[in-house]
N, C-alpha and C positions, 0 to 999 in steps of 0.2 A: 219721839218714838223709840222704844227700847230696842237696843241692838240684839241680834241673835248671837248668843255666846257659843263658842266652838271649842271643843277639846280635839286637838289634832294629833292623831296617833300614826306615826310614820317613821320608819327607821332610817330613811335616806334624808340626810340633813339638807341637801340641795333642794329636794322637793318641798320640804317643810318651809324653807326660806322663800321659795317661789310662791307657795300658797299663801303664806303669811303676808307677803308683799301684795298679792292680789286682793286679799281681804282688807288690808290696810287702806286700799283705794276704794273700798265699799263701805259707805257710812253706816249701814245697818247690819253689818256682820263684824264680829270681833273675836279674835282668837284669845281666849283667856288662859289656856294651858296647852302644853305640848308633852308628848311622851314618845320615846323611841322603842318601847317594848310593851308587851301585853300586860305584864304585872304592874308596871308603873301606870299604865292607862287605867287599870282597875282602881288603884288607889286615888289617882287624880280625879276620876269620875265621882268617887264618893265625896271628895273634899270640895271640888269646884261646882258640882251639879250643873253641867253645861246644858244648854238647850239641845245642842246637836253634838254627836261625836262622829268625826270623820275617821274611820277605822281601816287601816291597811290590813290585808290578810297575812301576807308573808312577813311576820315579825320574828326577831331572833330567838325569843324564848318560847312563848306559847303563841298559837296562831291567833289572828284577829277574831276568828270565829269563836274560839274558846274564850277569849277575853270578853267578847260581846255577851256570851252566855252568862259569864260570871257577873258582869255588870247588870244584866237584865234580871238576874236572880235577886239582886239587891234592890234594883229600881226598875220594875217591869214597864214603866211608862217612858223610860229613856229612849230618845229617838237616835238611832244609829244608822249612819250611811256607810256602807262598805265601799271604799275607794281603792281599787286594785287593778293590776295589770292582768289578772287571771281570768280567762274565759274558760272555766272548767265546770262541767255540769254538777259534779259532786259538791264543789264549794259554793256554787250558786244556790243549790237547793238547801244545803246546810245553813247558809247565811239567812235565807228567807224563812226557813222553818225555825231558826233561832229567834227571829223577831226583828231583823233589820228592816228598816223602812225603805231602803233604796240600795241598789247594787249598781255601782258606777265604774266604768272602765277609765283608766287614767288618761287616755288620749282624748277625753271629753273636752269640748269647747269650754273655755272659762266662763263665758256668759251663761251657758247652759248649766254649768256646775252651780253658779250662784242661784239660778232659778230653782234647781233641785233643792238646794239648802232651804230656800224660802218656802217652797211648797211642802217639803217634809216638815218644816217647823209648824206648818198649819195643819199637819196631820195626814198629808197625802202620801201615797206610795209611788215610787218611781223606779222603773227598770230601764237599764241601758238597752237600746234597740238591738245591740249585738247579742244579748243573752235571751231575748224573747223566744227564738227558735228552740233553745235548750229546755224551756219549761212548758211549752204550749201543750205537750202531751203528758205532763207529769202530774200525778196527784200528790198534794201536800196540804198541810194545814194552812199554807199561805194561799195557794190557789186550789180550790176544791176540784174533785173529779167532774167530768162532764155529766151532770145530773139533770140539768135543765134542757128540755127539748127545744128544738128549733121553733116549734109552734109557740112555746111559752116565751121564748125570747122575742119572737115577732109580736106577741101580744103586748109585751112591755115596750117594744120599740117599733111600733107599727108604722111610724113615719119614715123609716128607712125604705128606700126603693129596692127593687130586685138587683139593680146594677150596683147600688151602694153596698148591698150584702156581698156581692162578688168582690168589690174593691176592698171591703173590710177584711175578707179572708186573705187577700194578698198582702194587706198591711200587716196582718198577724204573721204571715210568712216572712216578713222582713223586707218586702220588696219596696224599692224606691218608686217615686212617681213615674220616672222614665221606664222602669221595669214593668210597672202596672200597665202603662200605656202600650208597651210592646205585647204583653200577655193578652190584653183585651182588644188589641188593634184599635186603639183610640189615640187621640193626641195627648201629649203630656199635659197641656193646659187643661183638658177635660179631666184627666186623672187627678190633677191637683185640685180641681173644683170639687170632684166627688169626695176626696179626702177631707177637704175643708167642711163640706156639708155633713160628713159623718162625725167629725169632731164636734161640730155645733149641735147636732141632733142627740149625740150621746152625752152631751154636757160634760166634756172633758177638755183638757187644756192642749193636748197634742196627740200625735198619731200613736205614740207609745202607750199613753193612757187609754186610748181607744182600743188598742190591741189587748191590753190587760183586761179591760172591762168585757170585751168579747169572750176572752178565755174564761173568765170567772162566771159569766152568765151562761156559758155552755153553747155558744154559737158554733165554735170551731173545736 
């Protein structure tokens, strides 16, 4: 099986070393190039043509968002994952509108990061749960305005129960299973079961993708 090739753009050497070590232990992901600034990233993207670019936002010359724009101007199909410590509404929206496939906060679990890389490589979009509340009420070319009616959403996903709709709203709000249980006065086990049912019925991989789908389809 072909490895997923990665261009890693990060100005902190220690983090680059740590990520590279992580990927070296993963047989199907390979770092083929590194850059510590935006302009170098643009040039290396042209030369190496990686499957995925892991792009920091806070770079020393131009921002990672600007670098992503210039890369996508040349290669619109390039898959870019923004990997950053910034939880900033403006930067989130600019990144997504630019065409990034994912927005990931740097404190992410390493196993989840590997999962994100693999799913993005397959064409999926992934948002860190910490940023979902920032975008749920925003119109953009990435997530369209609320144009679909609740009735239309129900018609498309009629197999969701009334309770599952309530739980889905709370998932979109970023609530954990324990918080959902407290809000709805149910057990945490029941809340977890509802979330699992929602994920299965909406044909997504996790609660974040369920929240994104609900936003895009106009339920919330």
